[in-house]
C-alpha positions as a Markdown table, in Angstrom:
| # | Residue | x | y | z |
|---|---|---|---|---|
| 1 | Met | 189.9 | 83.2 | 17.5 |
| 2 | Leu | 189.0 | 80.8 | 20.9 |
| 3 | Ile | 192.1 | 81.6 | 22.5 |
| 4 | Gly | 191.4 | 85.6 | 21.8 |
| 5 | Phe | 187.9 | 85.0 | 23.2 |
| 6 | Glu | 189.6 | 83.8 | 26.3 |
| 7 | Ala | 192.2 | 86.6 | 26.7 |
| 8 | Val | 189.5 | 89.0 | 26.4 |
| 9 | Gly | 187.3 | 86.8 | 29.1 |
| 10 | Asn | 190.4 | 87.1 | 31.2 |
| 11 | Leu | 190.7 | 90.9 | 30.9 |
| 12 | Arg | 187.1 | 91.3 | 31.7 |
| 13 | Leu | 187.9 | 89.8 | 35.3 |
| 14 | Ala | 190.6 | 92.2 | 35.8 |
| 15 | Lys | 187.5 | 94.4 | 36.9 |
| 16 | Val | 186.9 | 91.9 | 39.6 |
| 17 | Arg | 190.1 | 90.5 | 40.9 |
| 18 | Glu | 192.9 | 92.8 | 41.4 |
| 19 | Trp | 196.0 | 90.2 | 40.7 |
| 20 | Val | 194.5 | 89.6 | 37.0 |
| 21 | Ala | 194.7 | 93.4 | 36.4 |
| 22 | Ala | 198.5 | 92.9 | 37.1 |
| 23 | Tyr | 198.5 | 90.5 | 34.1 |
| 24 | Arg | 196.5 | 93.2 | 32.1 |
| 25 | Trp | 199.7 | 93.6 | 29.5 |
| 26 | Pro | 200.7 | 90.0 | 28.9 |
| 27 | Ile | 197.1 | 89.2 | 28.3 |
| 28 | Tyr | 196.9 | 91.7 | 25.6 |
| 29 | Phe | 199.9 | 90.1 | 23.7 |
| 30 | Phe | 198.2 | 87.2 | 24.0 |
| 31 | Val | 194.8 | 88.9 | 22.3 |
| 32 | Ala | 197.3 | 90.2 | 19.6 |
| 33 | Val | 198.5 | 86.6 | 18.9 |
| 34 | Ala | 194.8 | 85.5 | 18.3 |
| 35 | Phe | 194.4 | 88.7 | 15.9 |
| 36 | Trp | 197.6 | 88.2 | 14.0 |
| 37 | Asn | 197.0 | 84.1 | 14.0 |
| 38 | Leu | 193.6 | 85.2 | 12.0 |
| 39 | Val | 194.9 | 87.8 | 10.0 |
| 40 | Gly | 198.8 | 86.7 | 9.1 |
| 41 | Ala | 198.5 | 82.8 | 9.2 |
| 42 | Gly | 195.0 | 82.5 | 8.3 |
| 43 | Leu | 194.1 | 85.4 | 5.5 |
| 44 | Phe | 197.2 | 85.9 | 4.5 |
| 45 | Gly | 198.5 | 82.1 | 4.4 |
| 46 | Phe | 195.7 | 81.0 | 2.7 |
| 47 | Leu | 196.2 | 84.1 | 0.0 |
| 48 | Ile | 199.5 | 82.5 | -1.0 |
| 49 | Asn | 198.8 | 78.6 | -0.3 |
| 50 | Pro | 196.1 | 77.4 | -2.7 |
| 51 | Pro | 197.7 | 75.8 | -6.2 |
| 52 | Ile | 196.9 | 78.3 | -8.5 |
| 53 | Ala | 198.4 | 81.1 | -5.9 |
| 54 | Leu | 201.3 | 79.5 | -5.9 |
| 55 | Tyr | 201.9 | 79.1 | -9.5 |
| 56 | Tyr | 201.5 | 83.1 | -10.0 |
| 57 | Met | 202.8 | 84.3 | -6.1 |
| 58 | Gln | 205.5 | 81.9 | -5.1 |
| 59 | Gly | 208.6 | 84.2 | -4.1 |
| 60 | Leu | 207.1 | 87.2 | -4.6 |
| 61 | Asn | 206.6 | 90.1 | -1.7 |
| 62 | Thr | 203.1 | 88.3 | -1.0 |
| 63 | Thr | 205.4 | 85.3 | 0.7 |
| 64 | Pro | 207.0 | 88.0 | 3.4 |
| 65 | Val | 203.4 | 89.4 | 3.9 |
| 66 | His | 202.5 | 86.1 | 5.4 |
| 67 | Gly | 206.0 | 85.4 | 6.9 |
| 68 | His | 206.0 | 89.0 | 8.7 |
| 69 | Thr | 202.6 | 88.8 | 10.0 |
| 70 | Ala | 202.6 | 85.0 | 11.0 |
| 71 | Leu | 206.1 | 84.7 | 12.1 |
| 72 | Phe | 206.7 | 87.9 | 14.5 |
| 73 | Gly | 202.7 | 88.6 | 14.7 |
| 74 | Val | 202.2 | 85.0 | 16.2 |
| 75 | Tyr | 205.2 | 83.5 | 17.6 |
| 76 | Gly | 206.8 | 86.8 | 18.4 |
| 77 | Met | 204.0 | 88.2 | 20.4 |
| 78 | Leu | 203.6 | 84.9 | 21.9 |
| 79 | Gly | 206.9 | 84.7 | 23.1 |
| 80 | Ile | 206.8 | 88.6 | 24.5 |
| 81 | Gly | 203.4 | 87.4 | 26.3 |
| 82 | Leu | 205.2 | 84.7 | 28.0 |
| 83 | Met | 208.2 | 86.5 | 28.8 |
| 84 | Leu | 206.0 | 89.3 | 30.5 |
| 85 | Phe | 203.9 | 86.6 | 32.1 |
| 86 | Cys | 207.0 | 85.2 | 33.9 |
| 87 | Leu | 208.4 | 88.2 | 34.8 |
| 88 | Arg | 205.2 | 89.3 | 36.4 |
| 89 | Gly | 205.4 | 86.0 | 38.3 |
| 90 | Leu | 208.9 | 86.7 | 39.6 |
| 91 | Asn | 208.0 | 89.3 | 41.6 |
| 92 | Val | 204.2 | 89.5 | 42.4 |
| 93 | Thr | 204.6 | 92.3 | 44.9 |
| 94 | Ala | 206.1 | 95.2 | 42.8 |
| 95 | Ala | 203.6 | 97.1 | 40.8 |
| 96 | Trp | 204.7 | 98.1 | 37.3 |
| 97 | Lys | 204.8 | 101.5 | 35.2 |
| 98 | Thr | 202.3 | 100.3 | 32.4 |
| 99 | Lys | 202.6 | 103.3 | 30.2 |
| 100 | Pro | 205.8 | 102.0 | 28.4 |
| 101 | Leu | 204.3 | 98.4 | 28.2 |
| 102 | Ala | 201.3 | 100.1 | 26.3 |
| 103 | Phe | 203.4 | 102.2 | 23.9 |
| 104 | Ala | 205.4 | 99.0 | 23.2 |
| 105 | Phe | 202.2 | 96.9 | 22.5 |
| 106 | Trp | 200.7 | 99.3 | 20.4 |
| 107 | Ala | 203.7 | 101.0 | 18.6 |
| 108 | Met | 204.6 | 96.7 | 17.7 |
| 109 | Asn | 201.2 | 96.1 | 16.2 |
| 110 | Ile | 200.7 | 99.4 | 14.4 |
| 111 | Gly | 204.2 | 99.2 | 12.8 |
| 112 | Leu | 203.7 | 95.6 | 11.8 |
| 113 | Ala | 200.5 | 96.4 | 10.2 |
| 114 | Leu | 201.8 | 99.5 | 8.6 |
| 115 | Met | 205.0 | 97.7 | 6.9 |
| 116 | Val | 202.4 | 95.3 | 5.3 |
| 117 | Leu | 200.0 | 97.7 | 4.2 |
| 118 | Leu | 201.7 | 100.5 | 3.0 |
| 119 | Ser | 204.6 | 98.2 | 1.4 |
| 120 | Leu | 204.8 | 94.7 | 1.4 |
| 121 | Leu | 201.2 | 93.9 | 0.5 |
| 122 | Pro | 200.9 | 96.5 | -2.2 |
| 123 | Ile | 204.4 | 95.3 | -3.7 |
| 124 | Gly | 203.0 | 92.0 | -3.6 |
| 125 | Leu | 199.9 | 92.3 | -5.3 |
| 126 | Leu | 201.5 | 94.5 | -8.1 |
| 127 | Gln | 204.0 | 91.5 | -8.5 |
| 128 | Thr | 200.8 | 89.0 | -8.7 |
| 129 | Trp | 199.3 | 91.3 | -11.6 |
| 130 | Ala | 202.8 | 91.5 | -13.6 |
| 131 | Ser | 203.0 | 87.9 | -13.2 |
| 132 | Val | 199.8 | 86.7 | -14.2 |
| 133 | Glu | 200.0 | 89.2 | -17.0 |
| 134 | His | 203.4 | 88.7 | -18.0 |
| 135 | Gly | 205.1 | 85.7 | -16.3 |
| 136 | Leu | 207.0 | 85.4 | -13.0 |
| 137 | Trp | 210.2 | 86.4 | -14.4 |
| 138 | Tyr | 208.8 | 89.8 | -15.3 |
| 139 | Ala | 207.4 | 90.4 | -11.8 |
| 140 | Arg | 211.0 | 89.6 | -10.5 |
| 141 | Ser | 212.6 | 91.7 | -12.8 |
| 142 | Ala | 214.6 | 94.9 | -12.4 |
| 143 | Glu | 212.6 | 96.5 | -15.0 |
| 144 | Phe | 209.6 | 96.1 | -13.1 |
| 145 | Met | 210.8 | 96.3 | -9.9 |
| 146 | Gln | 212.7 | 99.6 | -10.4 |
| 147 | Thr | 209.9 | 101.6 | -11.5 |
| 148 | Gly | 209.0 | 104.8 | -9.6 |
| 149 | Leu | 206.0 | 103.3 | -8.1 |
| 150 | Met | 207.7 | 100.5 | -6.7 |
| 151 | Glu | 210.5 | 102.4 | -5.2 |
| 152 | Thr | 208.2 | 104.7 | -3.6 |
| 153 | Leu | 206.3 | 101.6 | -2.3 |
| 154 | Arg | 209.8 | 100.1 | -0.7 |
| 155 | Trp | 210.5 | 103.4 | 0.8 |
| 156 | Met | 207.0 | 103.5 | 2.5 |
| 157 | Arg | 207.7 | 100.5 | 4.7 |
| 158 | Val | 210.2 | 103.0 | 6.5 |
| 159 | Val | 207.0 | 104.2 | 8.2 |
| 160 | Gly | 206.0 | 101.0 | 9.8 |
| 161 | Asp | 209.8 | 99.9 | 10.5 |
| 162 | Thr | 210.4 | 103.2 | 12.4 |
| 163 | Ile | 207.1 | 102.5 | 14.6 |
| 164 | Phe | 207.8 | 98.9 | 15.5 |
| 165 | Ala | 211.6 | 99.7 | 16.0 |
| 166 | Ala | 210.3 | 102.5 | 18.6 |
| 167 | Gly | 207.9 | 99.7 | 20.3 |
| 168 | Met | 210.7 | 97.2 | 20.2 |
| 169 | Leu | 213.3 | 99.7 | 22.1 |
| 170 | Val | 210.9 | 101.0 | 24.5 |
| 171 | Leu | 210.0 | 97.0 | 25.4 |
| 172 | Gly | 213.8 | 96.4 | 26.1 |
| 173 | Trp | 214.1 | 99.8 | 28.1 |
| 174 | Phe | 210.9 | 98.8 | 30.1 |
| 175 | Val | 212.6 | 95.0 | 30.9 |
| 176 | Phe | 215.8 | 96.2 | 32.0 |
| 177 | Gly | 213.9 | 98.5 | 34.2 |
| 178 | Leu | 212.4 | 95.9 | 36.0 |
| 179 | Lys | 216.0 | 95.3 | 37.1 |
| 180 | Gly | 217.0 | 98.6 | 37.2 |
| 181 | Gly | 214.2 | 100.0 | 39.2 |
| 182 | Trp | 212.8 | 102.6 | 36.8 |
| 183 | Ser | 210.0 | 100.6 | 35.6 |
| 184 | Leu | 208.3 | 99.7 | 39.1 |
| 185 | Glu | 206.0 | 102.2 | 40.8 |
| 186 | Arg | 207.5 | 103.4 | 44.5 |
| 187 | Thr | 204.2 | 104.4 | 45.8 |
| 188 | Ala | 201.2 | 101.6 | 44.8 |
| 189 | Pro | 200.5 | 99.1 | 47.0 |
| 190 | Pro | 202.0 | 95.5 | 46.3 |
| 191 | Val | 199.6 | 93.6 | 44.2 |
| 192 | Ala | 199.9 | 90.5 | 46.3 |
| 193 | Ala | 198.9 | 92.7 | 49.5 |
| 194 | Leu | 195.4 | 93.1 | 47.6 |
| 195 | Glu | 194.8 | 89.3 | 46.4 |
| 196 | Arg | 197.1 | 86.7 | 46.0 |
| 197 | Ser | 196.7 | 84.8 | 42.7 |
| 198 | Pro | 195.7 | 81.1 | 43.2 |
| 199 | Gly | 198.8 | 78.7 | 43.5 |
């Protein structure tokens, strides 16, 4: 959370310093890291790790809830933020077209949230209830997992996955466009000419 506050503070500086504005979207990805660290690693991590929870939840869909949000939400967003930070530093004189980055950022975060909230978490909680009531064997059995409700919840994941995949494709298109030229503004003044970053 402290890292998130630091990142938000840097975004506020963008209104004062032009060179900080050039790093706006890498900083947004760092803010996303702080959010998913709180939710994915913190909330969902503590949900499944106490001993009583491990007894009933281990190996159910509550585990990938934590895995998806903590692994991609934290390390994936961190990797993307660092990649964009480095790409921005490689050519500070070129202005980026940021609409694809904005789409990629929101699509990946919303898609990740939807795949968890619409599918993985409801399935995991229903499995946990079944595990408490009847045993872990029943919560993982075909008899329980192939019911109509569980089948529908599994298909609901397609919504989040599709939005997430669209964000990833647009991010890839943007990154290749930095080399191909279609991700760069043609008429904008160079960032470095406005004000050079320290160092």
